[in-house]
MDTraj code that builds the backbone (N, CA, C; nanometers):
import mdtraj as md
import numpy as np

residues = "GLN VAL GLN LEU VAL GLU SER GLY GLY GLY LEU VAL GLN ALA GLY GLY SER LEU ARG LEU SER CYS ALA ALA SER GLY ARG THR PHE SER THR TYR THR LYS GLY TRP PHE ARG GLN ALA PRO GLY LYS GLU ARG ASP PHE VAL ALA THR ILE ASN ARG SER GLY GLY ARG THR SER TYR ALA ASP SER VAL LYS GLY ARG PHE THR ILE SER ARG ASP ASN ALA LYS ASP THR VAL TYR LEU GLN MET ASN ASN LEU ARG PRO GLU ASP THR ALA VAL TYR PHE CYS VAL ALA ASP LEU ASN TYR PHE SER ASN ALA ALA TYR SER PRO HIS TYR TRP GLY GLN GLY THR GLN VAL THR VAL SER SER".split()
xyz = np.array([
    [-2.3137, -2.7145, 1.7128],
    [-2.2609, -2.6333, 1.6041],
    [-2.1138, -2.6045, 1.6309],
    [-2.0322, -2.6272, 1.5296],
    [-1.8889, -2.6041, 1.5421],
    [-1.8615, -2.4552, 1.5314],
    [-1.7910, -2.4024, 1.6315],
    [-1.7637, -2.2599, 1.6307],
    [-1.6253, -2.2275, 1.6814],
    [-1.5694, -2.1213, 1.6235],
    [-1.4519, -2.0553, 1.6779],
    [-1.4986, -1.9158, 1.7174],
    [-1.4802, -1.8800, 1.8427],
    [-1.5341, -1.7546, 1.8935],
    [-1.4205, -1.6644, 1.9394],
    [-1.4063, -1.5502, 1.8699],
    [-1.3008, -1.4549, 1.9034],
    [-1.3491, -1.3556, 2.0083],
    [-1.2544, -1.3036, 2.0846],
    [-1.2827, -1.1966, 2.1796],
    [-1.1562, -1.1155, 2.1997],
    [-1.1728, -0.9965, 2.2590],
    [-1.0566, -0.9156, 2.2929],
    [-1.0318, -0.7977, 2.2009],
    [-1.1111, -0.7841, 2.0956],
    [-1.0927, -0.6693, 2.0080],
    [-1.1388, -0.5411, 2.0740],
    [-1.1101, -0.4291, 2.0090],
    [-1.1523, -0.3014, 2.0629],
    [-1.0783, -0.1867, 2.0000],
    [-1.0882, -0.0717, 2.0656],
    [-1.0247, 0.0513, 2.0190],
    [-0.9025, 0.0798, 2.1052],
    [-0.7914, 0.1076, 2.0422],
    [-0.6679, 0.1356, 2.1145],
    [-0.5892, 0.2418, 2.0398],
    [-0.5109, 0.3188, 2.1121],
    [-0.4261, 0.4196, 2.0490],
    [-0.3013, 0.3553, 1.9902],
    [-0.2463, 0.4204, 1.8900],
    [-0.1217, 0.3724, 1.8304],
    [-0.0150, 0.3562, 1.9385],
    [0.0580, 0.2459, 1.9300],
    [0.1575, 0.2146, 2.0305],
    [0.1054, 0.1279, 2.1431],
    [-0.0253, 0.1106, 2.1491],
    [-0.0868, 0.0309, 2.2542],
    [-0.0872, -0.1178, 2.2230],
    [-0.1513, -0.1935, 2.3115],
    [-0.1541, -0.3396, 2.2997],
    [-0.2955, -0.3925, 2.3167],
    [-0.3183, -0.5063, 2.2542],
    [-0.4414, -0.5819, 2.2721],
    [-0.4064, -0.7302, 2.2690],
    [-0.4896, -0.8109, 2.3355],
    [-0.4728, -0.9551, 2.3303],
    [-0.6029, -1.0170, 2.2820],
    [-0.5970, -1.0822, 2.1690],
    [-0.7132, -1.1520, 2.1157],
    [-0.7124, -1.2969, 2.1638],
    [-0.8310, -1.3493, 2.1883],
    [-0.8475, -1.4894, 2.2246],
    [-0.9469, -1.5541, 2.1301],
    [-0.9323, -1.6840, 2.1128],
    [-1.0257, -1.7579, 2.0288],
    [-1.0499, -1.8939, 2.0928],
    [-1.1736, -1.9154, 2.1354],
    [-1.2112, -2.0404, 2.2001],
    [-1.2944, -2.1250, 2.1048],
    [-1.2792, -2.2545, 2.1169],
    [-1.3524, -2.3469, 2.0312],
    [-1.4747, -2.4007, 2.1046],
    [-1.5785, -2.4271, 2.0289],
    [-1.6967, -2.4921, 2.0857],
    [-1.7576, -2.5842, 1.9812],
    [-1.8234, -2.6865, 2.0267],
    [-1.8883, -2.7793, 1.9350],
    [-1.8012, -2.8963, 1.8943],
    [-1.6707, -2.8791, 1.9034],
    [-1.5769, -2.9861, 1.8761],
    [-1.4407, -2.9409, 1.9274],
    [-1.3454, -3.0319, 1.9303],
    [-1.2122, -2.9947, 1.9748],
    [-1.1229, -2.9594, 1.8563],
    [-1.0436, -2.8533, 1.8744],
    [-0.9474, -2.8123, 1.7729],
    [-0.8060, -2.8208, 1.8277],
    [-0.7891, -2.8943, 1.9360],
    [-0.6576, -2.8980, 2.0002],
    [-0.5519, -2.9644, 1.9126],
    [-0.5920, -3.0466, 1.8152],
    [-0.4951, -3.1114, 1.7267],
    [-0.4832, -3.0409, 1.5916],
    [-0.5471, -2.9272, 1.5786],
    [-0.5456, -2.8519, 1.4537],
    [-0.4405, -2.7416, 1.4582],
    [-0.3879, -2.7081, 1.3428],
    [-0.3148, -2.5828, 1.3284],
    [-0.4152, -2.4689, 1.3464],
    [-0.3748, -2.3668, 1.4193],
    [-0.4616, -2.2510, 1.4403],
    [-0.3900, -2.1243, 1.3960],
    [-0.4681, -2.0240, 1.3663],
    [-0.4056, -1.9001, 1.3223],
    [-0.5008, -1.7839, 1.3203],
    [-0.4493, -1.6749, 1.2666],
    [-0.5263, -1.5509, 1.2559],
    [-0.5080, -1.4915, 1.1165],
    [-0.6173, -1.4453, 1.0611],
    [-0.6198, -1.3650, 0.9400],
    [-0.6829, -1.2310, 0.9779],
    [-0.6702, -1.1338, 0.8916],
    [-0.7371, -1.0062, 0.9147],
    [-0.7831, -0.9463, 0.7823],
    [-0.8838, -0.8619, 0.7908],
    [-0.9362, -0.7954, 0.6721],
    [-0.9646, -0.6496, 0.7052],
    [-0.8925, -0.5616, 0.6382],
    [-0.9147, -0.4187, 0.6531],
    [-1.0237, -0.3743, 0.5544],
    [-1.0882, -0.2620, 0.5820],
    [-1.1949, -0.2137, 0.4931],
    [-1.1465, -0.1982, 0.3493],
    [-1.2205, -0.2563, 0.2567],
    [-1.1878, -0.2438, 0.1155],
    [-1.0715, -0.3285, 0.0692],
    [-1.0203, -0.4156, 0.1558],
    [-0.9045, -0.4986, 0.1197],
    [-0.9382, -0.6457, 0.1344],
    [-0.8544, -0.7286, 0.0741],
    [-0.8722, -0.8723, 0.0869],
    [-0.8205, -0.9200, 0.2231],
    [-0.8648, -1.0402, 0.2599],
    [-0.8164, -1.0971, 0.3846],
    [-0.6673, -1.1275, 0.3743],
    [-0.5942, -1.0975, 0.4808],
    [-0.4503, -1.1193, 0.4861],
    [-0.4157, -1.2179, 0.5957],
    [-0.3136, -1.2982, 0.5702],
    [-0.2590, -1.3864, 0.6730],
    [-0.1874, -1.3033, 0.7788],
    [-0.2026, -1.3414, 0.9063],
    [-0.1351, -1.2714, 1.0154],
    [-0.0339, -1.3639, 1.0845],
    [-0.0826, -1.4771, 1.1356],
    [0.0056, -1.5664, 1.2112],
    [-0.0542, -1.7060, 1.2192],
    [0.0342, -1.8052, 1.2385],
    [-0.0071, -1.9455, 1.2523],
    [0.0719, -2.0107, 1.3632],
    [0.0115, -2.1103, 1.4261],
    [0.0814, -2.1919, 1.5250],
    [0.0395, -2.3374, 1.5033],
    [0.1370, -2.4278, 1.5052],
    [0.1015, -2.5683, 1.4821],
    [0.0405, -2.6293, 1.6080],
    [-0.0012, -2.7535, 1.5985],
    [-0.0817, -2.8110, 1.7062],
    [-0.0062, -2.8254, 1.8364],
    [0.1260, -2.8433, 1.8305],
    [0.2034, -2.8565, 1.9540],
    [0.2459, -2.7221, 2.0094],
    [0.2390, -2.6191, 1.9256],
    [0.2864, -2.4874, 1.9661],
    [0.4337, -2.4661, 1.9391],
    [0.4982, -2.5649, 1.8792],
    [0.6417, -2.5560, 1.8568],
    [0.6829, -2.4886, 1.7276],
    [0.5870, -2.4581, 1.6444],
    [0.6177, -2.3930, 1.5167],
    [0.5194, -2.2784, 1.4955],
    [0.5738, -2.1618, 1.4612],
    [0.4906, -2.0454, 1.4345],
    [0.5382, -1.9754, 1.3073],
    [0.4473, -1.9035, 1.2455],
    [0.4790, -1.8225, 1.1285],
    [0.4053, -1.6901, 1.1412],
    [0.4670, -1.5848, 1.0867],
    [0.4091, -1.4512, 1.0956],
    [0.4203, -1.3794, 0.9613],
    [0.3236, -1.2938, 0.9346],
    [0.3367, -1.2020, 0.8227],
    [0.4496, -1.1042, 0.8540],
    [0.5197, -1.0615, 0.7498],
    [0.6316, -0.9685, 0.7714],
    [0.5861, -0.8415, 0.8421],
    [0.4645, -0.7990, 0.8146],
    [0.4148, -0.6727, 0.8694],
    [0.3935, -0.6767, 1.0207],
    [0.3870, -0.7953, 1.0798],
    [0.3610, -0.8045, 1.2240],
    [0.4761, -0.8684, 1.3012],
    [0.5779, -0.9161, 1.2317],
    [0.6912, -0.9798, 1.2991],
    [0.7544, -0.8855, 1.4001],
    [0.7812, -0.9373, 1.5186],
    [0.8424, -0.8578, 1.6235],
    [0.7427, -0.7781, 1.7055],
    [0.6174, -0.7724, 1.6607],
    [0.5147, -0.6981, 1.7355],
    [0.4031, -0.7898, 1.7853],
    [0.3696, -0.8916, 1.7084],
    [0.2616, -0.9840, 1.7438],
    [0.3209, -1.1184, 1.7861],
    [0.2528, -1.1845, 1.8801],
    [0.2930, -1.3181, 1.9240],
    [0.1703, -1.4074, 1.9313],
    [0.1767, -1.5204, 1.8628],
    [0.0685, -1.6175, 1.8682],
    [0.1053, -1.7275, 1.9669],
    [0.0065, -1.7743, 2.0424],
    [0.0290, -1.8827, 2.1383],
    [-0.1000, -1.9622, 2.1518],
    [-0.0909, -2.0771, 2.2173],
    [-0.2109, -2.1585, 2.2338],
    [-0.2057, -2.2334, 2.3649],
    [-0.3233, -2.2667, 2.4141],
    [-0.3394, -2.3484, 2.5338],
    [-0.4319, -2.4630, 2.4943],
    [-0.3749, -2.5796, 2.4689],
    [-0.4565, -2.6916, 2.4204],
    [-0.5519, -2.7442, 2.5271],
    [-0.5168, -2.7284, 2.6526],
    [-0.6074, -2.7720, 2.7598],
    [-0.7371, -2.6909, 2.7580],
    [-0.7256, -2.5655, 2.7162],
    [-0.8430, -2.4789, 2.7055],
    [-0.8944, -2.4697, 2.5622],
    [-0.8231, -2.5347, 2.4708],
    [-0.8585, -2.5304, 2.3280],
    [-0.8746, -2.3853, 2.2822],
    [-0.7767, -2.3059, 2.3172],
    [-0.7815, -2.1617, 2.2907],
    [-0.6512, -2.1172, 2.2268],
    [-0.6619, -2.0248, 2.1324],
    [-0.5449, -1.9643, 2.0711],
    [-0.5485, -1.8145, 2.0996],
    [-0.4314, -1.7557, 2.1149],
    [-0.4198, -1.6149, 2.1507],
    [-0.3348, -1.5404, 2.0481],
    [-0.3588, -1.4102, 2.0390],
    [-0.2739, -1.3241, 1.9593],
    [-0.2440, -1.2001, 2.0424],
    [-0.1223, -1.1916, 2.0918],
    [-0.0778, -1.0737, 2.1658],
    [-0.0252, -0.9727, 2.0655],
    [-0.0857, -0.8557, 2.0644],
    [-0.0502, -0.7522, 1.9671],
    [0.0059, -0.6315, 2.0410],
    [0.1322, -0.6018, 2.0181],
    [0.1992, -0.4891, 2.0820],
    [0.2379, -0.3857, 1.9784],
    [0.2639, -0.2652, 2.0259],
    [0.3064, -0.1564, 1.9379],
    [0.2135, -0.1454, 1.8168],
    [0.0860, -0.1412, 1.8429],
    [-0.0127, -0.1394, 1.7353],
    [-0.0036, -0.0111, 1.6535],
    [-0.0335, -0.0241, 1.5251],
    [-0.0278, 0.0867, 1.4304],
    [-0.1651, 0.1062, 1.3671],
    [-0.1945, 0.2242, 1.3175],
    [-0.3241, 0.2447, 1.2515],
    [-0.3482, 0.1460, 1.1374],
    [-0.2439, 0.1040, 1.0699],
    [-0.2598, 0.0090, 0.9586],
    [-0.2935, -0.1323, 1.0056],
    [-0.2916, -0.1555, 1.1362],
    [-0.3361, -0.2839, 1.1906],
    [-0.4881, -0.2887, 1.2068],
    [-0.5535, -0.1768, 1.1849],
    [-0.6989, -0.1716, 1.1956],
    [-0.7624, -0.2679, 1.0964],
    [-0.8449, -0.3594, 1.1483],
    [-0.9060, -0.4631, 1.0647],
    [-0.9987, -0.5480, 1.1505],
    [-1.0755, -0.6321, 1.0838],
    [-1.1464, -0.7389, 1.1529],
    [-1.0516, -0.8588, 1.1558],
    [-1.0303, -0.9140, 1.2746],
    [-0.9385, -1.0259, 1.2920],
    [-1.0185, -1.1551, 1.3061],
    [-0.9803, -1.2544, 1.2250],
    [-1.0498, -1.3822, 1.2217],
    [-0.9598, -1.4926, 1.2760],
    [-1.0150, -1.5724, 1.3634],
    [-0.9497, -1.6940, 1.4098],
    [-0.9790, -1.8052, 1.3096],
    [-0.8784, -1.8877, 1.2805],
    [-0.8960, -1.9954, 1.1834],
    [-0.8336, -2.1245, 1.2357],
    [-0.8776, -2.2357, 1.1773],
    [-0.8212, -2.3658, 1.2146],
    [-0.8257, -2.4584, 1.0946],
    [-0.7250, -2.5454, 1.0864],
    [-0.7158, -2.6385, 0.9751],
    [-0.6258, -2.7536, 1.0152],
    [-0.6474, -2.8684, 0.9532],
    [-0.5598, -2.9825, 0.9795],
    [-0.4200, -2.9607, 0.9220],
    [-0.4089, -2.8841, 0.8151],
    [-0.2800, -2.8572, 0.7523],
    [-0.2154, -2.7315, 0.8099],
    [-0.0835, -2.7281, 0.8075],
    [-0.0107, -2.6072, 0.8466],
    [-0.0130, -2.5106, 0.7293],
    [-0.0301, -2.3835, 0.7565],
    [-0.0339, -2.2814, 0.6530],
    [0.0431, -2.1600, 0.7017],
    [0.0940, -2.0824, 0.6077],
    [0.1748, -1.9669, 0.6482],
    [0.1615, -1.8497, 0.5531],
    [0.0552, -1.8481, 0.4733],
    [0.0311, -1.7324, 0.3875],
    [-0.1162, -1.7283, 0.3481],
    [-0.1530, -1.6214, 0.2799],
    [-0.2935, -1.6002, 0.2456],
    [-0.3391, -1.6849, 0.1272],
    [-0.2466, -1.7542, 0.0627],
    [-0.2858, -1.8366, -0.0518],
    [-0.3671, -1.9580, -0.0093],
    [-0.3521, -1.9966, 0.1167],
    [-0.4257, -2.1117, 0.1690],
    [-0.5436, -2.0627, 0.2479],
    [-0.6611, -2.1195, 0.2221],
    [-0.7812, -2.0812, 0.2956],
    [-0.8150, -2.1896, 0.3972],
    [-0.7937, -2.1643, 0.5253],
    [-0.8244, -2.2639, 0.6283],
    [-0.9716, -2.3047, 0.6267],
    [-0.9962, -2.4247, 0.6775],
    [-1.1310, -2.4809, 0.6694],
    [-1.2299, -2.4137, 0.7638],
    [-1.1844, -2.3844, 0.8861],
    [-1.2754, -2.3282, 0.9871],
    [-1.2405, -2.1820, 1.0143],
    [-1.3449, -2.1001, 1.0229],
    [-1.3291, -1.9564, 1.0478],
    [-1.4239, -1.9114, 1.1582],
    [-1.3761, -1.8193, 1.2405],
    [-1.4634, -1.7536, 1.3356],
    [-1.5355, -1.6374, 1.2692],
    [-1.6195, -1.5694, 1.3467],
    [-1.6974, -1.4577, 1.2930],
    [-1.6180, -1.3279, 1.2874],
    [-1.5095, -1.3199, 1.3610],
    [-1.4240, -1.2022, 1.3566],
    [-1.4463, -1.1078, 1.4733],
    [-1.3416, -1.0342, 1.5063],
    [-1.3485, -0.9312, 1.6091],
    [-1.2779, -0.8061, 1.5566],
    [-1.3392, -0.6908, 1.5792],
    [-1.2871, -0.5651, 1.5250],
    [-1.1744, -0.5109, 1.6119],
    [-1.0662, -0.4740, 1.5471],
    [-0.9552, -0.4039, 1.6126],
    [-0.9388, -0.2701, 1.5411],
    [-0.9451, -0.1634, 1.6175],
    [-0.9300, -0.0297, 1.5627],
    [-0.8176, 0.0418, 1.6352],
    [-0.7208, 0.0904, 1.5590],
    [-0.6055, 0.1596, 1.6166],
    [-0.6102, 0.3048, 1.5701],
    [-0.6217, 0.3945, 1.6650],
    [-0.6284, 0.5362, 1.6330],
    [-0.4892, 0.5987, 1.6369],
    [-0.4704, 0.6997, 1.5537],
    [-0.3390, 0.7654, 1.5464],
    [-0.3294, 0.8813, 1.6429],
])
top = md.Topology()
chain = top.add_chain()
for i, resn in enumerate(residues, 1):
    res = top.add_residue(resn, chain, resSeq=i)
    for name in ("N", "CA", "C"):
        top.add_atom(name, md.element.get_by_symbol(name[0]), res)
traj = md.Trajectory(xyz[None], top)
């Protein structure tokens, strides 16, 4: 079964940091564009960040620029999201995604999705 499995979510105070990881199983995603979306309660899913297959190109939502960093390790077939200076409005379920095409906004729906990991930021 093809899976993207997220980990690293949790509860953190405003101003704190978390690092999300997403590992692939069932097939390799090392040649895919990878990224993160998030969905807050009562809201639609939002684009967060993308990284291309080589790691040489990244895109970020304006709301996270300068605070979040996406990276990948193709040898481990894993993508990461380092989240610093977290704010209560970052509270959401974070989804790891993968697609053959590069994407940089919520208008594109990637083909593969993980189950999500909860991030809660308290004020």
